[in-house]
Structures are given as structure tokens and as C-alpha cells.
C-alpha positions as CSV (number, residue, x, y, z in Angstrom):
1,M,106.6,95.3,82.3
2,D,107.8,97.9,79.5
3,Y,105.6,99.4,77.5
4,N,106.1,100.6,74.3
5,Y,103.3,102.9,73.5
6,L,101.6,105.9,75.5
7,L,98.0,107.3,75.0
8,T,96.7,110.5,76.5
9,T,93.6,111.8,76.3
10,E,92.5,115.3,77.3
11,Y,89.4,116.8,77.7
12,D,89.6,120.5,77.4
13,G,93.1,120.7,78.0
14,E,92.9,118.6,81.4
15,I,94.3,115.0,81.2
16,Y,91.6,112.8,81.6
17,S,93.3,109.2,81.3
18,T,96.6,107.6,80.3
19,H,97.1,104.3,78.8
20,R,100.6,102.6,78.5
21,I,100.2,100.1,75.6
22,N,102.6,96.9,75.1
23,D,102.2,96.1,71.4
24,F,101.2,97.4,68.1
25,T,97.9,96.0,67.5
26,D,96.6,96.5,70.8
27,A,97.9,100.3,70.7
28,A,96.2,100.6,66.9
29,Q,93.1,99.0,67.8
30,V,92.8,101.8,71.1
31,W,94.0,104.8,68.9
32,S,91.0,103.5,66.4
33,M,88.5,104.1,69.0
34,C,89.2,107.8,69.5
35,R,87.1,109.1,67.4
36,D,85.0,111.9,69.0
37,S,84.8,114.6,71.7
38,G,83.8,112.0,74.7
39,D,82.5,114.0,77.4
40,A,84.3,117.1,76.6
41,K,82.7,120.3,76.8
42,A,84.8,122.0,73.7
43,Y,87.5,119.4,72.7
44,A,89.2,116.0,73.3
45,R,92.9,115.9,72.2
46,Y,94.1,112.2,71.9
47,T,98.1,111.9,71.6
48,I,99.6,108.3,71.2
49,L,103.6,108.3,71.3
50,D,105.5,105.5,69.5
51,P,108.8,103.6,70.7
52,A,110.4,106.0,68.5
53,G,109.5,108.9,70.6
54,L,107.3,110.4,67.6
55,S,103.8,111.5,68.5
56,Y,100.5,111.5,66.4
57,T,97.7,113.5,67.6
58,K,93.9,114.1,66.9
59,T,91.7,116.5,68.2
60,F,87.9,116.5,68.1
61,Y,85.8,119.5,68.9
62,A,82.5,119.6,70.1
63,N,80.8,121.4,67.4
64,G,82.4,118.6,64.8
65,M,85.6,120.0,63.7
66,V,88.3,117.4,63.3
67,N,92.3,118.0,63.4
68,V,94.3,115.2,62.7
């Protein structure tokens, strides 16, 4: 099966998980769930790669700062 989207979660610079997602609707739903620093001590970074090769990143810091 081919996957169109790749979502990577990093906690404090270490890859925590990778999800391969087939369609846009599922990718958008998973992307919207990335909204805090999770179990990270300093920061969590979420990166999604789309079929065109473009990547989008959200970074959530434990102190509450957000970088999108």
C-alpha cells in the first residue's frame, strides 16, 4: 500500500513515532490532534510531509510557547 502523508513526532529532538497516512482527511484529522508538548521535557515537534514533498511543522514547548 502506498502512503501519501508521513507524520513524524519528535520529543526533545528524538523521534518518538512515525505515522503513514493514505488520504488527506485522515492526515488532517491526525495533524489537528497535534496540539501540545505531550511527554516531552522541553519540546515536541510534529512534522507532516505531503505528496508534493512539502513539509509543515508545529513545535510546542513545555513552557507553553508555540511555533507553527
